[in-house]
N, C-alpha and C positions, 0 to 999 in steps of 0.2 A: 269919463276917458273922453276930450273934444276931438273935433276934426282935424286940427292937426297934430293930436296926441296919436289917433288914429294914422295917421299917412304917416308920420316917424315909424311908426310901428311895421307899418308895409314894406316904407322905405331899406329900413335896416333888414325886415326879413329877403327883400332884391337883392342887398349887398350890404352886408352888416360893418366893411371897411370904406362905405362910401365917406365920403370928406363930409363936415356939415355945412360946408357953402354951396355943394352939390345938392342937396337936402334942401338944403332952403330955398334955391332956386326952383326948385320944383314942385316943394309946399308953395309958394308964392309968402314966405317968409322972413326973418331977418336971419343972419348964420346964430347971434345972440339967443335969439329963440329957440332954434336949434338945439343948439347946447343944453340952453337952460332944462326945455324940456325933456332931453334925454339923460340930467342927469337924477333928475326927482323920478321917471321911472326907474332907473336901474338902482337907486337907492330905496328906492320901494319894495325892491326885488318883481316891480312887476315884467320886468324884461333883463338881459343881458345879451352881452354879441360873447361867443364863445368858436374855438378853433377847435376842428375836429378832425384825425384821420380819418381817413377814408381806407380801412382795414382790408377791403378788396382789391386794393391798386398796392398794398403794401404786401399782400402776400398772405392775410389774416381771413378766417371764417368766423363768420357771425355766428352767435346762437342766443335763443330765447330762452331762459332758463323761468321756469315755472316753479314754486316751492311751498307745501301748505305746511302748515308750523301749529303750533301748540299757539291760543292766543298770548302766551305768558314770554313767549318764545321771538316771536313778529318783529317788534321794533329794535328788539338789540341785535339778531340777526339782520336787516335791514340795515340799520346802521351799520356793520360793521363791513357789508355788502359794497354801500355806497362810500365806505372810504378808501376801496381797492383803485387804483390806475385803470383796471381794464373791465369796469362796469359803466352802463351807463342806463338813463332810463330806469331806475331803482323806485319799485310803485310797493306801497301796502296795499293789498286788497279786501275785497270781500269782508271789512270791520275786522281788518289788523288779524288774518288767519291765512293769509295768505301772502308770497312776495313775487313780485315777476321782475325779472331784468334783462338785460341785452351783456354779450360780454364776445372777447377777441380772442381768438385764440391761433397760433401756427401747428394745431396739431401735429401734420406730416412732420414738422421739424424735431419735434419730440420736447418743446418747449410746456414746462409746469406751467398751468393754468385755472382757472378758477373751477373749473370739472373736476380738476384732482383734488381738489381741496374743502371741493363742501363738507359740511360735517354730517356726520352720521352720528346723530343723537336720535334720541328718544323726544326729541322736540320737535326736529321735524319728521311730516309724518309721510308726506309724500313729494319726490322730486320728477320732473321731466325736463329733459333739454332737446330743442329744436332747432337744427341748422336750418340758416336764414337763408336761402336759395335764390331770390330775386325780393326786391324792394319797390314798389309801385310809386310808392310816397312815400316822403320822412317829414319828420315832427316841423322841420325848420321849413318845408313849405307850403306849411296848413292852408287853405285857400281861407280859411274862416278869418285870415289877417286882410286878407286883399280889399282895398279900398280904393288904391288910385285907379282910374281909365288907362287904357292901355296906353297910350301916347308918352303920359308920364311916366308910367313903371318903364317901359323900354330904354328911357333918358337914365335909368338907375341899375335897371336888369345886370347882373356879374352871368358870363359864358363863359363857359369853359369845354375845352375839348377832350374829353378823358381818354387816358392811355391804360394799356391794360397793367400794367406793371411799372412802380416807378421805385428805383430804388435811393434811400434813405441813409444818412452815417452819423456819428452823435449830435454835430454841429445841429443838424436839423432836428432829433428829438430837445434838443434845449428849442429851438424857437418854437417848435409842436407844442411843448409844456407851457412857455412864454404866453401861448396863444390861446391855449386850454383856461387859461385865468380871465385873461381876459383878449379877447379876439380884436380888438379894437387899438392895443397896444401900439404905440408909435416906433417910427423905425431905428428911432437913437436910442431908445431902452430895447428892441430886439438886437440892437447890434449889440451891447452891453452883456447882455442875455448868452449870445451865441460866440462871441469873439469877432464879427465878422464887421467890416467896415458896413455904409451905411447904404450904398450902393451894390454890394452883395446880398444884405439883407431885402434890399429891394430887386432885384434880380431874383433871387432862389424863394421868395414869398411868391410872388408870381406866378413864375414855373409851377409850385408845387400849389396852385390854386388853378392855373390853366390847365391841369396834367388831371388833374379829380382827387388828387392825391390829398391835398385841404382843403377841407370845408369849412369856411365860416358862416356860422351858422347864428339864426335868434334865436336864443332858450327865452321861454317867456311861461307865465305861470297863468294858466287859463283863468282861475278863479279871480286872480286879480283883476282880469281885462272881461270878466263881468260873464263868466261861465261856470254855471255850479254846477255841471253834471258830467264826469270823466269817467269811460270803462273800456276795457282789455275784452276782445271778443276774440275765439275758436273757433274757427268753423271748417266741417267735412263737404268739401266741394266736391263732386262727380270730377273725373279729372277732365274731361270733354269739355267744361265748363270753367274750367278752373280761370284762363287768363282771361276769358272773358268778364267773370264774374271780379278778379282784381283790377282788372278796366275801369266796369263800371264803379266802384268803389272808390275809385281814385278821383274821379270826379265829383263826389260828392263833399260840399265842405264842410260837413261834420268827420268828416274822416282826417285823420294826421298824419297815421300810419296806415298801409297797407301793406302785408308781405306775404308770400309763398315760404312755406316750412318744409322740413320733412315731419315725419309725427302721425299720430292717428288721426289730428287734424291737421291739413296744409296749406290754412291760411287763419292769417292774424291780424287782426286790425286794431288800431285805435281810436274812439269818438268818441268829441268834445259837445257838448249840448250845453245850453243857455241854463237847463235845468230837466228836473228829470220827468215832466209833461213832455218834453220836447226829446229826450233819448227816447219815450214810450214811442212818440207817433217815428221816430228813426226805426225804431224795428220792427214794429209792427207798421210801417206800410210800404218804406224805402229797402229794407231788408226782406223784411218777407215778398217782396216781389220777385226776388231775383230766385227762380227755379231750380236751379243749379244747385243753391246748399242746400245740402242732407240734413245737418245737426249743426248748432251755432249752442257755444256757450259762454255768457255773460258775467265778468266778474266788477263792479264797479270800485275807481282807485278812490280808496279813502284817504290816502296820505302819501305827496313825492318827497322821496327823501334825496335824491338825485338826478338831477336829467343830463345834459353834455357834460359841463367841467365838473370841474371840485366843487363839492359842496361844502358852502361857506363863502365864496368870495365875491 
């Protein structure tokens, strides 16, 4: 990627629905150049913009699930998990012997969830489920993509005022489904999907985004952007230092996700590095300097079957 591609990727991270005309002004290029570069990056699978609901605003609890399987079962089971509407970030780990994914469920409402339906067969050697209590960094906000200086970034950054609870109805679900496939879907197409007028679509879309219930996120393939080493970390951190460690990790450009969880380990993170040499340096220098971390387990990501939106879109 050249500087225009890098600037475009960062711009879409700041606001995935920013008009190409606005991005072009910030990057000092033509609108046609921005549109052409976006189509190329999207068609190669390097990036796409997707809409996703913030489950916490809609009454859901997020869970991170880790499965150990026999090597012959991991791909089939991982593919089945990726095909579900309630999963995201489905990864094969450790040479294809583990699966890691996230899911959301309203357990207090008695709804059937992935946690109820995970297969209990000889192919599954172990399973752990940890409730995500608080996230400090999410992949869509990964600092590794930031190339624009603050003055330019400020002209694009979308800001919200999150509300504790947001109520949605069936028409909202149609809106969310359309945006899950393509977060840049135009208002006319969204009106067709929901049965609303375009003015209603604009108003409702803005409300859901401003309230924090709808996140328009940049989904990216690290390998396509030149980052070949990705890993999941599970850490046990002394309770007194838990928040401090999480906040410190959130400032590291190598970290694309960090969250406090329940379970035997209480902090989970995802790391993206240029190569294994950079990953080694990160683990042995920056992570090792955080004294409150008592234990850490590392699992390399060998294949990503799903990120935020439906696979194959």
